[in-house]
FIGU-602224 format. One record per residue (C-alpha): x, z, y; residue number from 1. Coordinates in Angstrom, 1 decimal. Example, Ala and Ser with C-alpha at 12.3 -4.5 7.8 and 13.67 -1.06 7.14 Angstrom:
! FIGU-602224
X	Z	Y	num
12.3	7.8	-4.5	1
13.7	7.1	-1.1	2
! end
This chain:
! FIGU-602224
X	Z	Y	num
135.7	110.8	-47.4	1
137.6	109.1	-44.8	2
140.0	106.4	-45.9	3
143.7	106.0	-44.7	4
144.6	102.4	-44.6	5
147.8	101.9	-46.6	6
150.8	100.2	-45.2	7
152.3	97.2	-46.7	8
156.1	96.2	-46.6	9
156.7	94.4	-43.3	10
158.5	91.0	-43.4	11
157.8	90.1	-39.8	12
160.2	90.5	-36.7	13
159.8	93.4	-34.8	14
161.6	94.5	-31.7	15
163.5	97.9	-32.4	16
165.1	99.6	-29.2	17
168.1	101.6	-29.1	18
167.5	104.8	-27.6	19
170.8	105.8	-25.5	20
169.3	103.6	-22.5	21
171.2	100.9	-23.7	22
170.2	97.3	-25.6	23
166.8	96.4	-26.5	24
167.8	94.8	-29.8	25
166.0	92.6	-32.2	26
165.7	93.7	-35.7	27
164.0	92.0	-38.7	28
162.3	94.3	-41.1	29
162.4	92.7	-44.5	30
160.7	93.4	-47.7	31
163.7	95.4	-49.0	32
162.2	98.3	-46.8	33
159.7	100.1	-49.3	34
156.0	100.1	-48.4	35
155.1	103.3	-46.5	36
152.0	105.1	-46.3	37
150.5	105.0	-42.8	38
150.8	108.9	-42.6	39
154.6	108.0	-43.1	40
154.7	105.3	-40.7	41
152.9	107.3	-37.9	42
155.6	109.9	-38.1	43
158.9	107.7	-38.7	44
157.8	104.2	-37.1	45
159.8	103.7	-33.7	46
162.1	106.4	-34.6	47
164.0	105.2	-37.9	48
167.2	105.0	-35.9	49
167.5	108.5	-34.3	50
169.4	110.2	-37.1	51
172.2	107.6	-37.0	52
172.3	108.3	-33.2	53
172.6	112.0	-33.8	54
169.0	112.5	-32.4	55
165.9	114.3	-33.5	56
163.4	113.7	-30.7	57
163.4	110.1	-29.0	58
165.2	110.0	-25.7	59
163.2	109.2	-22.5	60
164.8	106.5	-20.5	61
163.6	106.8	-16.8	62
165.7	104.0	-15.4	63
164.1	101.2	-13.1	64
167.3	99.1	-13.1	65
170.0	98.5	-15.2	66
173.8	97.8	-14.2	67
175.6	94.8	-15.2	68
178.7	92.9	-14.1	69
177.4	89.7	-15.8	70
175.2	88.1	-13.4	71
175.4	84.6	-15.0	72
174.2	86.3	-18.1	73
171.4	88.0	-16.5	74
170.4	84.7	-14.8	75
170.3	83.0	-18.3	76
168.4	85.7	-19.8	77
165.7	85.8	-17.0	78
165.4	82.3	-17.3	79
164.6	82.2	-21.1	80
162.2	85.1	-20.4	81
160.2	82.9	-18.0	82
160.5	80.0	-20.0	83
158.7	81.3	-23.2	84
158.4	85.2	-22.8	85
161.2	86.0	-25.5	86
163.1	89.1	-25.4	87
166.8	88.7	-26.7	88
169.1	91.3	-28.0	89
170.8	92.0	-24.6	90
170.7	95.2	-22.5	91
167.8	95.8	-20.3	92
167.6	94.1	-16.7	93
164.8	95.7	-14.8	94
162.0	98.1	-16.0	95
159.2	95.5	-15.6	96
160.9	93.5	-18.2	97
161.1	96.2	-20.6	98
162.1	99.9	-21.1	99
163.5	101.3	-24.5	100
161.3	104.3	-24.6	101
158.2	102.2	-24.3	102
159.7	99.6	-27.0	103
159.6	102.3	-29.3	104
155.9	103.0	-29.0	105
155.3	99.2	-29.3	106
157.3	99.1	-32.3	107
155.5	102.0	-33.7	108
152.1	100.8	-32.8	109
152.7	97.1	-34.2	110
154.0	98.8	-37.7	111
150.6	101.0	-37.8	112
148.5	97.9	-37.0	113
150.2	95.5	-39.2	114
151.1	93.2	-36.5	115
154.4	91.4	-35.6	116
154.6	92.8	-32.1	117
152.7	95.0	-29.5	118
152.8	95.1	-25.8	119
152.1	98.2	-24.0	120
150.5	98.5	-20.5	121
149.5	101.1	-17.7	122
145.9	101.3	-19.2	123
143.5	99.9	-21.4	124
141.9	97.8	-18.8	125
145.3	96.4	-17.7	126
145.9	95.6	-21.1	127
142.5	93.6	-21.6	128
143.0	92.0	-18.0	129
146.5	90.5	-19.3	130
144.9	89.1	-22.5	131
142.4	87.3	-20.3	132
144.7	86.1	-17.8	133
147.2	84.6	-20.6	134
144.3	82.7	-21.9	135
143.0	81.6	-18.6	136
146.4	80.3	-17.7	137
146.2	78.2	-20.8	138
143.2	76.5	-19.4	139
141.0	78.6	-21.3	140
138.8	80.4	-19.2	141
135.6	80.9	-21.4	142
135.2	84.0	-23.3	143
132.7	84.8	-26.1	144
131.8	88.7	-26.2	145
129.7	90.5	-28.1	146
127.6	93.6	-26.5	147
128.0	96.4	-26.2	148
131.5	96.7	-24.8	149
132.9	99.5	-23.0	150
131.6	99.4	-19.7	151
134.4	98.4	-17.6	152
135.4	95.7	-20.1	153
131.7	94.4	-19.8	154
132.3	94.4	-15.9	155
135.6	92.5	-16.1	156
134.2	89.6	-17.6	157
130.6	89.8	-16.2	158
131.8	90.0	-12.6	159
134.5	87.1	-13.2	160
137.2	89.1	-11.5	161
139.7	87.1	-13.3	162
138.1	83.8	-13.2	163
136.3	83.9	-16.5	164
133.0	82.6	-17.6	165
131.2	84.6	-20.5	166
129.0	83.7	-22.9	167
127.3	87.1	-24.5	168
126.2	87.7	-27.9	169
123.8	90.7	-28.0	170
124.0	92.2	-31.5	171
120.9	94.4	-30.8	172
119.0	91.2	-30.2	173
120.4	89.7	-33.7	174
120.2	93.0	-35.8	175
117.6	95.2	-34.1	176
118.4	99.2	-34.4	177
119.2	99.1	-38.3	178
119.2	95.4	-39.6	179
121.6	93.2	-40.8	180
121.8	90.0	-38.4	181
124.1	87.1	-38.2	182
126.1	87.9	-35.4	183
129.1	85.7	-36.8	184
126.7	82.5	-36.6	185
125.7	83.5	-33.1	186
129.4	83.7	-32.1	187
130.2	80.2	-34.1	188
127.4	78.7	-32.0	189
128.6	80.0	-28.6	190
132.0	79.0	-29.1	191
133.4	75.7	-26.8	192
136.1	73.6	-26.4	193
137.5	75.7	-23.6	194
136.9	78.9	-25.2	195
140.1	81.1	-25.1	196
138.9	84.3	-26.6	197
136.2	86.1	-28.6	198
136.1	90.0	-27.8	199
134.4	92.7	-30.0	200
134.4	96.2	-30.5	201
133.8	97.8	-33.8	202
132.4	100.3	-33.9	203
131.0	99.6	-30.4	204
131.2	101.8	-27.4	205
129.1	103.9	-27.2	206
126.2	102.8	-29.8	207
129.0	102.8	-32.4	208
127.3	99.6	-34.0	209
129.7	97.9	-36.5	210
130.3	94.3	-37.2	211
131.8	92.3	-40.4	212
135.1	91.4	-38.5	213
136.0	89.1	-41.7	214
133.1	87.1	-41.0	215
133.7	87.2	-36.9	216
137.1	85.9	-37.5	217
136.1	83.0	-39.6	218
133.4	82.2	-37.0	219
136.0	82.0	-34.3	220
137.9	79.2	-36.0	221
140.9	78.5	-33.8	222
139.9	80.8	-31.1	223
141.7	83.9	-31.1	224
139.7	87.1	-31.8	225
140.4	90.2	-29.8	226
139.1	93.7	-31.5	227
138.9	96.5	-29.7	228
140.1	99.3	-32.2	229
140.1	102.2	-29.8	230
137.3	104.3	-31.6	231
138.6	103.6	-35.3	232
142.4	103.5	-34.9	233
144.4	102.0	-37.5	234
143.7	105.3	-39.4	235
140.2	103.7	-40.2	236
140.6	100.1	-39.9	237
143.2	97.5	-39.4	238
141.5	94.4	-37.5	239
144.4	92.1	-38.0	240
143.9	92.3	-41.7	241
140.5	90.9	-41.1	242
141.8	88.2	-39.1	243
142.0	89.5	-35.4	244
144.9	88.0	-33.7	245
144.8	90.9	-30.9	246
144.1	94.3	-31.4	247
143.3	96.3	-28.2	248
143.6	99.9	-27.7	249
143.1	102.3	-24.7	250
145.9	104.4	-25.8	251
144.7	106.9	-23.5	252
142.1	107.9	-26.0	253
143.2	108.7	-29.9	254
146.8	107.4	-29.6	255
147.7	109.9	-27.0	256
145.0	112.2	-28.3	257
145.6	115.1	-25.7	258
143.9	114.1	-22.6	259
147.3	113.9	-20.5	260
148.6	110.3	-20.7	261
147.1	106.9	-19.8	262
148.1	103.7	-21.3	263
146.9	100.7	-23.2	264
148.4	98.4	-25.8	265
147.8	95.0	-27.5	266
148.8	94.7	-31.2	267
149.2	90.9	-32.0	268
151.6	88.1	-32.9	269
154.8	87.4	-31.5	270
153.6	84.1	-30.0	271
150.8	86.1	-28.1	272
153.0	88.8	-27.3	273
155.3	86.5	-25.2	274
152.7	85.4	-23.0	275
151.5	89.2	-22.6	276
155.0	90.2	-21.5	277
155.1	87.4	-19.1	278
151.8	88.5	-17.4	279
152.7	92.0	-17.5	280
156.2	91.2	-15.6	281
154.2	89.2	-13.0	282
151.3	91.6	-12.5	283
153.3	94.7	-12.8	284
151.0	96.7	-15.2	285
153.9	98.3	-17.0	286
153.5	101.6	-18.8	287
155.6	104.4	-17.4	288
158.4	105.4	-20.0	289
157.2	109.2	-20.1	290
153.7	107.9	-21.0	291
155.7	105.8	-23.7	292
157.2	109.0	-25.0	293
154.1	110.8	-25.1	294
152.2	108.2	-26.8	295
154.9	107.8	-29.6	296
154.5	111.4	-29.9	297
150.9	111.2	-30.2	298
151.2	108.7	-32.9	299
153.0	111.2	-35.2	300
149.8	113.5	-35.4	301
147.3	110.4	-35.4	302
146.2	110.6	-39.0	303
145.9	114.5	-39.1	304
143.8	114.3	-35.9	305
141.5	111.8	-37.1	306
140.8	113.0	-40.0	307
140.1	116.3	-38.9	308
138.0	115.1	-35.8	309
136.2	112.8	-38.1	310
134.9	115.8	-40.5	311
133.6	117.5	-37.4	312
132.0	114.4	-36.3	313
130.1	113.8	-39.7	314
128.9	117.1	-39.8	315
127.7	117.2	-36.5	316
125.8	113.9	-37.1	317
124.2	115.6	-39.8	318
123.0	118.5	-37.9	319
121.8	116.5	-35.2	320
119.7	114.1	-37.6	321
117.8	117.1	-38.9	322
117.1	118.6	-35.2	323
113.5	117.7	-33.8	324
115.1	117.8	-30.5	325
117.1	114.3	-31.2	326
115.2	111.2	-31.9	327
118.2	109.3	-33.2	328
121.7	109.5	-34.5	329
124.3	107.0	-34.3	330
127.3	107.4	-36.7	331
129.2	104.3	-38.1	332
129.7	103.7	-41.9	333
133.2	103.5	-41.5	334
133.3	107.0	-40.0	335
135.3	108.3	-37.2	336
135.2	111.0	-34.7	337
132.6	109.6	-32.4	338
129.0	110.5	-32.5	339
126.1	109.2	-30.2	340
122.4	110.5	-30.2	341
119.2	110.0	-28.1	342
117.2	113.4	-27.2	343
113.6	113.6	-26.6	344
114.3	115.8	-23.6	345
116.5	115.3	-20.5	346
120.1	114.2	-21.5	347
121.4	115.6	-18.1	348
120.2	119.1	-18.9	349
122.2	118.7	-22.2	350
125.3	117.9	-20.2	351
124.8	120.6	-17.7	352
124.2	123.1	-20.7	353
127.4	122.9	-22.8	354
130.2	125.5	-22.3	355
132.4	125.0	-25.0	356
132.1	121.2	-25.5	357
133.8	119.3	-22.3	358
131.3	117.3	-20.1	359
133.7	114.6	-19.1	360
134.2	110.8	-19.6	361
136.8	109.7	-22.1	362
137.2	110.6	-25.7	363
139.8	110.9	-28.5	364
141.0	114.4	-27.2	365
141.8	117.2	-29.2	366
138.7	119.0	-27.4	367
135.1	117.8	-28.1	368
133.8	115.7	-24.9	369
130.4	114.7	-24.2	370
129.0	112.3	-21.6	371
125.9	110.2	-20.6	372
127.0	106.3	-21.0	373
124.2	105.3	-18.4	374
125.4	107.6	-16.0	375
129.5	107.3	-16.1	376
131.0	104.6	-18.6	377
128.5	102.0	-18.4	378
127.0	102.7	-15.1	379
128.6	99.3	-13.9	380
126.7	97.5	-16.5	381
123.4	96.1	-15.2	382
120.6	98.5	-16.6	383
118.9	95.6	-17.9	384
121.9	94.2	-20.0	385
122.5	97.9	-20.7	386
119.4	98.8	-22.3	387
119.1	95.4	-24.2	388
122.1	96.3	-25.9	389
121.0	99.6	-27.1	390
122.3	101.8	-24.4	391
119.3	103.8	-23.8	392
118.9	106.3	-20.8	393
118.4	108.9	-23.3	394
121.7	108.2	-25.4	395
124.6	110.8	-25.2	396
128.2	110.0	-26.4	397
130.2	112.7	-28.3	398
133.9	112.4	-29.1	399
134.5	115.3	-31.7	400
137.6	117.4	-31.2	401
139.3	119.8	-33.4	402
137.4	123.1	-32.9	403
135.5	124.8	-35.4	404
132.5	122.8	-36.1	405
130.3	126.0	-36.4	406
131.2	126.7	-32.7	407
130.5	123.4	-31.6	408
127.2	123.6	-33.1	409
126.3	126.5	-31.4	410
127.3	125.2	-28.0	411
125.2	121.9	-28.5	412
122.5	124.1	-30.2	413
122.0	126.0	-26.8	414
122.5	123.0	-24.6	415
119.8	121.0	-26.3	416
117.3	123.7	-25.4	417
114.2	125.4	-27.0	418
112.7	123.8	-30.1	419
109.3	122.2	-28.9	420
109.2	119.5	-31.4	421
109.4	115.6	-30.8	422
106.4	113.6	-29.8	423
103.6	113.0	-32.3	424
104.8	110.9	-35.1	425
108.6	110.8	-34.0	426
111.1	112.8	-36.1	427
115.0	112.8	-35.6	428
116.9	110.3	-37.9	429
120.3	109.1	-38.5	430
121.1	105.6	-38.0	431
124.2	104.4	-39.9	432
124.8	101.1	-37.8	433
126.7	98.1	-38.5	434
! end
């Protein structure tokens, strides 16, 4: 039911770190490497050299600085990095420039997303901020964005915290709750000569609305498309294959997968990666090496976790759609582990009533989480804008975990309260949104 994207042979340049706390080497993966399935890449990418090093688990390099007797050589390398953001094959210099453990995670994520490079950050918001700053530094401060987005992403753009001007495209206005509108045409119409970025989420947070990423990428023309792939993960889709030049993840969610690590990452081509590394070095939004290790470990089980959680989500969506206490269920055609639903009653009572399901913000963990977007994740979005893009005050967002689905349903059934029936003429239904 839930398709795993296949992995093609990678002929691009990828940075592969050595793992003894030493050099960050540059390796070129060629077509001589056999094509490997995503499940295999999830386990082995970023770890391919461990056996040669006599290691089984990736080492954690906690160094903040690296000794060198060649100060002239270090000066030349820093000058080169300042000029174009390139990392040569020499040893690390300072942790803000790069870390071998983090570089392993970056290599692995780039392989999973099918991009040349990836650049990791301290959080998903740090990653998005770096993208916006990098484009603004090129004199391209205008952003076209499609609502809904994650609430803090929306706020970052709307509040002009980093000097952006944003033109919003509301897919709800274009498509209605179930229609197939022409979002790509609206995006093309909004692009200007000073547009530096087009940003979308598909499936979107929290309505799970989907977009035709290929059509959107064509509408962008020469403007880079950034697709937030946090909800789908490379297990369900790889936006770079549809034309996105930047693929964003809040790595805190499914990539880590256990609710115990915070991070963000952008998978992209090497040209954009160089700019992002420069921003990361200057602003200091680096990923801690221990977080890099945990994220690399999380990738190994990503396909298994996403498949199992997606099966739970699909079954919960089916049961919710048949429940008279629920007015609407949102579940994407793509599948996935996220479900959103609107209730006839008080959504706050549902949150207060769960006992097995965790009532908390965030998502993508092994345990099931539920939250009220209008109160938490999208609270910073203007209420009128929030409702206009389909985030109603009765909407709940649930991230299905790995528990037994019958146990989850018993908990949710109790939390929904007694069955009193919907208002006259209203019945629960599933919206497969796109």
